[in-house]
C-alpha positions in Angstrom: 0.0 0.0 0.0 2.1 2.9 -1.3 0.8 6.4 -1.2 1.2 8.5 -4.3 3.3 11.7 -4.1 1.4 15.0 -4.6 4.3 16.8 -6.1 7.3 15.5 -8.1 10.6 16.4 -6.5 12.7 18.6 -8.9 16.4 19.6 -8.8 18.6 21.6 -11.0 22.2 20.9 -12.1 23.7 24.1 -13.5 22.2 25.0 -16.9 20.4 21.7 -17.4 16.6 21.6 -17.5 14.9 20.2 -14.3 14.6 16.5 -14.0 11.3 15.1 -12.6 11.5 11.9 -10.6 8.7 9.4 -10.0 7.8 8.9 -6.4 8.2 6.5 -4.6 11.2 4.9 -6.2 12.3 1.4 -5.6 15.9 0.9 -4.5 17.1 -0.3 -7.9 15.2 2.5 -9.7 16.8 5.0 -7.2 20.3 3.7 -8.0 19.7 3.8 -11.8 18.3 7.3 -11.5 21.4 8.5 -9.5 23.7 6.9 -12.0 22.0 8.5 -15.0 22.1 11.9 -13.3 25.8 11.5 -12.5 26.5 10.5 -16.2 24.5 13.5 -17.4 26.5 15.8 -15.1 29.8 14.4 -16.3 28.9 14.7 -20.0 27.8 18.4 -19.6 30.7 19.6 -17.4 33.2 20.1 -20.2 33.0 23.9 -20.5 36.2 25.8 -19.5 34.3 28.2 -17.2 32.7 25.5 -15.0 35.4 25.2 -12.3 33.4 26.5 -9.5 30.2 25.0 -10.8 31.8 21.5 -10.8 32.6 21.8 -7.1 29.1 23.0 -6.3 27.6 20.2 -8.3 29.7 17.7 -6.2 28.4 19.2 -3.0 24.9 19.3 -4.3 25.2 15.7 -5.3 26.2 14.8 -1.7 23.3 16.9 -0.4 21.0 15.3 -2.9 22.1 11.8 -1.8 21.6 12.7 1.8 18.1 14.0 1.0 17.3 10.9 -1.0 18.6 8.7 1.8 16.5 10.5 4.3 13.5 10.1 2.0 14.2 6.5 1.5 14.7 6.0 5.3 11.4 7.7 6.0 9.6 5.5 3.4 11.3 2.4 4.9 10.2 3.5 8.4 6.7 4.1 7.1 6.5 0.6 5.6 7.9 -0.9 8.8 5.2 0.9 10.8 2.6 -0.3 8.4 3.8 -3.9 8.6 3.9 -3.6 12.4 0.4 -2.2 12.5 -0.8 -4.9 10.1 0.8 -7.6 12.2 -0.8 -6.2 15.3 -4.2 -6.2 13.6 -3.7 -9.8 12.5 -2.7 -10.8 16.0 -5.8 -8.9 17.4 -8.0 -10.7 14.9 -6.5 -14.1 15.8 -6.9 -13.4 19.5 -10.5 -12.5 19.0 -11.1 -15.6 16.9 -9.4 -17.8 19.5 -11.5 -16.2 22.3 -14.6 -17.0 20.3 -13.4 -20.6 19.7 -12.6 -21.0 23.4 -16.0 -19.8 24.3 -17.6 -22.3 21.9 -15.5 -25.1 23.2 -16.4 -24.2 26.8 -20.1 -24.2 25.8 -19.7 -27.6 24.1 -17.8 -28.9 27.2 -20.6 -27.8 29.4 -23.2 -29.4 27.1 -21.2 -32.7 27.0 -20.7 -32.6 30.8 -24.4 -32.1 31.3 -25.2 -35.0 28.9 -22.6 -37.1 30.7 -24.2 -36.4 34.1 -27.7 -37.2 32.7 -26.3 -40.4 31.2 -24.5 -41.3 34.4 -27.8 -40.9 36.4 -29.7 -42.9 33.9 -27.1 -45.6 34.0 -27.3 -45.8 37.8 -31.1 -46.0 37.6 -30.9 -48.8 35.0 -28.3 -50.7 37.1 -30.6 -50.4 40.1 -33.6 -51.5 38.0 -31.5 -54.4 36.6 -30.6 -55.6 40.1 -34.3 -55.4 41.2 -35.4 -57.4 38.0 -32.7 -60.0 38.6 -33.9 -60.4 42.2 -37.5 -60.7 41.0 -36.4 -63.2 38.3 -34.5 -65.2 40.9 -37.6 -65.3 43.1 -39.8 -66.3 40.1 -37.3 -69.1 39.3 -37.6 -70.4 42.9 -41.4 -70.3 42.7 -41.3 -72.1 39.4 -38.9 -74.8 40.7 -41.1 -75.2 43.8 -44.2 -75.6 41.6 -42.5 -78.1 39.4 -41.3 -80.1 42.4 -44.9 -80.2 43.8 -46.3 -81.3 40.4 -43.8 -84.1 40.1 -44.7 -85.3 43.6 -48.3 -85.8 42.6 
């Protein structure tokens, strides 16, 4: 997400027309632009009256490099802040999603725990009923054996 520049930076080198630069420049584009400007300055500095202009151009070139480096550093810092902000937003979204997932898991755990408790009580009731039915069946078997024994005696 790069923001467009509202004005193109311009600079002058002696009698040369102004050179407009595109903003923002990538590092390779910045290097190529600096090299082309340096070559243009070297090819046009052949006049015999340019002794003081040449030294000014060298100082200006150093100043321009400093300005460009500062601009590049600012842009790099802006991108770094943007990445940090985006990372923080991503972490915040993930934390929110994990909190929601945790809440859903707690709800499911509560539901399963409740079902488990209901099932446990039902199981206890069925075991108790099973014991009562076994006792009753045992009693009925004794009655049946007693009846069969009486019938066989007659």
